[in-house]
DRENDO-410948 format. One line per 5 residues: number of its first residue (from 1); their letters; for each residue x, y, z of C-alpha. Coordinates in Angstrom, 2 decimals, decimal comma. Layout:
<rs>
NUM> A> X:Y:Z ~ ...
</rs>
This chain:
<rs>
1> MSGVE> 119,51:104,66:32,94 ~ 118,37:108,08:34,31 ~ 116,57:108,29:37,64 ~ 113,37:108,92:35,91 ~ 113,77:105,71:33,95
6> VCNFL> 114,62:103,73:37,04 ~ 111,51:105,24:38,64 ~ 109,23:104,33:35,60 ~ 110,75:100,83:35,68 ~ 110,24:100,40:39,41
11> RVQFP> 106,64:101,55:39,23 ~ 105,85:98,96:36,33 ~ 107,95:95,92:37,83 ~ 107,49:96,64:41,36 ~ 104,38:98,57:42,08
16> DVYII> 104,61:98,25:45,78 ~ 107,94:99,80:45,99 ~ 107,85:103,09:47,72 ~ 110,03:105,48:45,74 ~ 111,88:108,46:47,18
21> GISGS> 113,47:110,54:44,38 ~ 116,57:112,65:45,26 ~ 117,95:115,41:42,78 ~ 119,68:118,66:42,85 ~ 117,84:119,81:39,94
26> SSALN> 114,17:121,26:40,41 ~ 113,17:119,96:36,82 ~ 114,41:116,51:37,63 ~ 112,35:116,51:40,73 ~ 109,31:117,42:38,67
31> ELKDA> 110,13:114,58:36,24 ~ 110,51:112,05:39,27 ~ 107,27:113,22:40,55 ~ 105,46:112,80:37,22 ~ 107,16:109,46:36,78
36> GAHVC> 105,56:108,25:40,12 ~ 108,03:108,98:42,87 ~ 106,12:109,20:46,20 ~ 108,41:111,66:47,74 ~ 110,83:113,96:46,09
41> LPKPF> 113,67:115,50:48,09 ~ 115,95:118,27:46,81 ~ 119,69:118,06:47,32 ~ 121,02:118,99:49,62 ~ 118,60:117,56:52,06
46> RLDEL> 118,80:116,88:55,84 ~ 118,85:113,34:57,15 ~ 115,65:113,99:59,28 ~ 113,81:114,96:56,05 ~ 114,60:111,50:54,60
51> EQAVQ> 113,89:109,88:57,85 ~ 110,45:111,59:57,95 ~ 109,64:110,23:54,69 ~ 110,51:106,83:55,59 ~ 108,59:107,14:58,81
56> KRIRA> 105,51:108,40:56,92 ~ 105,48:105,50:54,81 ~ 106,02:102,94:57,78 ~ 103,02:104,52:59,48 ~ 100,93:104,01:56,34
61> LRPGS> 101,93:100,36:56,16 ~ 101,73:99,54:59,94 ~ 99,61:102,05:61,88 ~ 100,86:102,46:65,32 ~ 104,54:102,08:64,45
66> DDVQS> 105,94:105,42:65,09 ~ 109,57:104,76:64,26 ~ 111,97:102,78:61,89 ~ 113,47:100,71:64,72 ~ 109,98:99,32:65,90
71> YMAGK> 109,12:98,65:62,35 ~ 112,23:96,74:61,80 ~ 111,91:94,77:64,87 ~ 108,58:93,63:63,88 ~ 110,00:92,70:60,35
76> EASSA> 112,60:90,72:61,92 ~ 110,21:88,93:64,23 ~ 107,84:88,05:61,62 ~ 110,55:86,64:59,20 ~ 111,80:84,43:62,18
81> GI> 108,42:83,27:62,52 ~ 107,88:84,83:66,02
</rs>
């Protein structure tokens, strides 16, 4: 299954999943974007670019949560019933 096929599958079966496409091919990045990837990163990418994409999504889901650590701490607390 190609990355585009995986992206299409995720969009249909799990529409709430945030999809970050990664490829070394500009045409593949365009195909991933067309298939519904929310963010497409070209290889090679810097870790801070990936972190920015994840943090952008976290801020959209949970306003006021500026970083991954505070978001994950909130997720752990809610799953523990705190």
